[in-house]
Structures are given as C-alpha cells and as structure tokens.
C-alpha positions, 0 to 999 in steps of 0.5 A, spaced: 709 161 529 711 168 533 706 172 536 706 179 540 699 179 545 698 187 547 706 188 549 708 194 552 716 195 554 718 201 558 725 203 559 724 208 565 719 214 563 720 211 555 715 207 552 720 203 546 714 198 545 706 201 546 700 195 546 702 191 540 699 185 537 702 182 531 703 175 528 708 173 525 706 167 520 709 161 519 714 159 513 714 167 511 718 172 512 716 179 516 719 185 516 719 190 521 721 197 519 720 204 521 725 210 524 730 209 529 727 208 536 720 206 533 721 199 538 722 194 532 729 192 535 726 191 542 721 186 539 726 182 535 729 182 542 724 179 546 722 173 542 730 172 544 728 173 552 734 179 551 728 183 554 722 183 558 716 186 556 713 191 561 706 188 560 703 183 555 706 176 552 710 174 547 709 166 544 712 161 540 709 156 537 704 158 544 709 158 549 710 164 553 718 167 552 719 167 560 725 164 564 722 158 565 721 157 557 727 161 554 733 156 553 728 151 550 725 156 545 733 159 544 734 152 541 729 153 535 732 160 533 737 163 529 740 169 531 743 174 526 745 181 528 749 187 524 756 186 522 756 178 524 757 179 532 763 174 531 768 172 537 775 175 534 779 170 537 776 163 534 776 161 526 770 163 522 768 155 523 770 155 531 764 161 531 760 157 527 760 151 531 758 154 537 750 154 535 750 146 536 754 146 542 748 146 547 745 141 542 749 135 546 750 133 538 757 132 536 760 137 531 761 132 526 755 130 525 754 137 522 759 137 517 754 135 512 750 141 513 756 146 513 759 145 507 752 145 504 751 152 507 758 154 505 756 152 498 749 156 498 752 162 501 758 162 497 763 163 501 770 162 499 774 156 499 779 156 505 774 163 509 771 158 513 778 156 517 780 164 518 779 169 523 774 174 523 779 179 522 781 176 515 775 176 512 770 182 508 764 185 512 760 181 507 764 174 508 763 175 516 756 176 515 755 170 511 758 165 516 754 169 521 748 166 517 751 160 517 752 159 524 744 161 524 742 156 520 747 151 522 742 148 527 736 148 522 732 152 526 724 153 525 726 160 526 730 165 523 731 173 527 735 178 524 737 185 526 739 189 521 744 184 518 746 187 512 745 195 514 754 195 515 755 192 508 757 197 502 751 196 496 754 191 491 755 186 497 749 188 501 744 186 494 748 179 492 748 177 500 739 179 500 739 175 494 743 169 496 739 170 503 732 170 500 734 163 495 736 160 502 730 162 506 725 159 500 728 153 499 729 152 506 722 154 508 724 158 514 720 163 518 723 169 518 722 176 523 727 181 520 729 188 522 731 193 518 731 201 516 731 200 509 724 200 505 727 197 499 730 191 502 724 190 507 719 190 499 725 185 497 726 180 502 719 181 506 712 177 504 709 182 509 712 189 511 710 191 518 711 199 519 712 202 527 712 208 529 712 211 537 713 203 538 706 202 535 704 199 528 702 204 524 701 199 518 702 193 516 702 188 509 704 187 502 709 192 501 706 195 494 700 197 499 704 201 503 707 205 497 700 205 493 695 205 499 698 208 505 693 209 512 696 216 514 700 221 512 706 218 516 707 212 512 706 216 505 712 221 508 716 215 510 715 211 503 717 219 501 723 219 505 725 213 502 724 214 495 730 214 489 733 219 485 730 216 479 723 216 483 724 223 486 725 226 479 
C-alpha cells in the first residue's frame, strides 16, 4: 500500500501539505479531491519522487520514497497526467513502449498485452501508429492510460487524467477506466477536482483543504454526513442544476 506519515511540504512560506497522515488501501481506488492549491497534486508527486517532503515520510509497501529507493519504486508505478503528456515527435506506440524500456525486457514481449490494452481502451484501429497531433484528446488520453498500464504496475497514479476532455468523451473514458481497474485489481491514487468523478471512480474519497485532510470515507458520507461547513459548501458548489432546483 501507499502511506503518508505526518507529511508536510512547504514552498518558501507557503505550506502546500500540512501534516497529512493517510493510507491508500491495496486493490482499491482512492480519490484525492479539493479546491485548487489544497495539496492533492503535491501528495501525488511525492509518491513519484518528483517532490520531497519537508518533513514526514511517504512509503510504498513499507519502503520510504527517497533518492536511494525512488528508481525501484517508479518501476512499480504507472503515472497518468492531464492531456496525456505524450512526446509529439514519437508515434503513439513509441510513446507507449517508453514505459517498458527501463525494465530491460524486449518490447516484442509486450505485444500481446499491448493488443489487449488497445482492446480494453477501445482505441481505434490504426491509432496506435499515429502521432499525437493526429489523435483526438480522448485518443491521446487512452494512449496515456495504455502506457501507464503496459508494464503491469502495482500502483496507478492519475493527476486530473480526464479534466481536459469534453463531457461525453470524459464519461466514456471514466467508465472504461473503471472497468479496467476492476478487472486488473489495481491500486489507484486519483487526483481530481470533480466530486462526481471522485464518487464514480473512487472506493474512498479524501477531501483536502489548506493542505490538510478534512474528511475521508465513502462518497456518500460527504453528501450525507459532512463533518463541517467547508465540506457542505464544497459539495453544494458541485451540485448539478437538477439537484439545485
């Protein structure tokens, strides 16, 4: 599992994360949600080793994320960012195969899994051989998900993976992603600003504000049993027009 032990991260005088202790259960999806600047993406980046805690520790299966261990830990992680993060000068397939280069295994050994992931993500025939500029936003995001899943990582980290997509494509990808995660039994740490997305994908939702965990638990608890006024206001701010009428 992934665990944060009293983690704080400061940038100058700004405290992005403030004493967070949190466990991400194995085989489940945990959604980090909250307003901009609440610390959710910083927490994710500390798991990958892109940020270092000012104090406290981040663990992956009991191993602290630090310079001596981060390389081995990254081999167990799949990482998906908003808009895919694909290299424009490489084809989709070349982008995907970058994920397995550090493993020292011939790319040909992953052909069967690649074909299976193309099928699971409903990537159109031939799209894997195109360049990112020739793909739609939804197709680029599918390629990014394939790249993250190809090495069969133990953990999948996702930072606003569907945020830039139009609503119909977004819902389609959310549904496909949930099916894939369920079938493969992945442990997922998802960052999103969308409460409905957190509820749809997350087994547990963690709401942050000011770098601290305000409430965590099932999505329904945030709606029906908010712990304070901030949670109530956050939920009400994301009501659908139907719910507000």
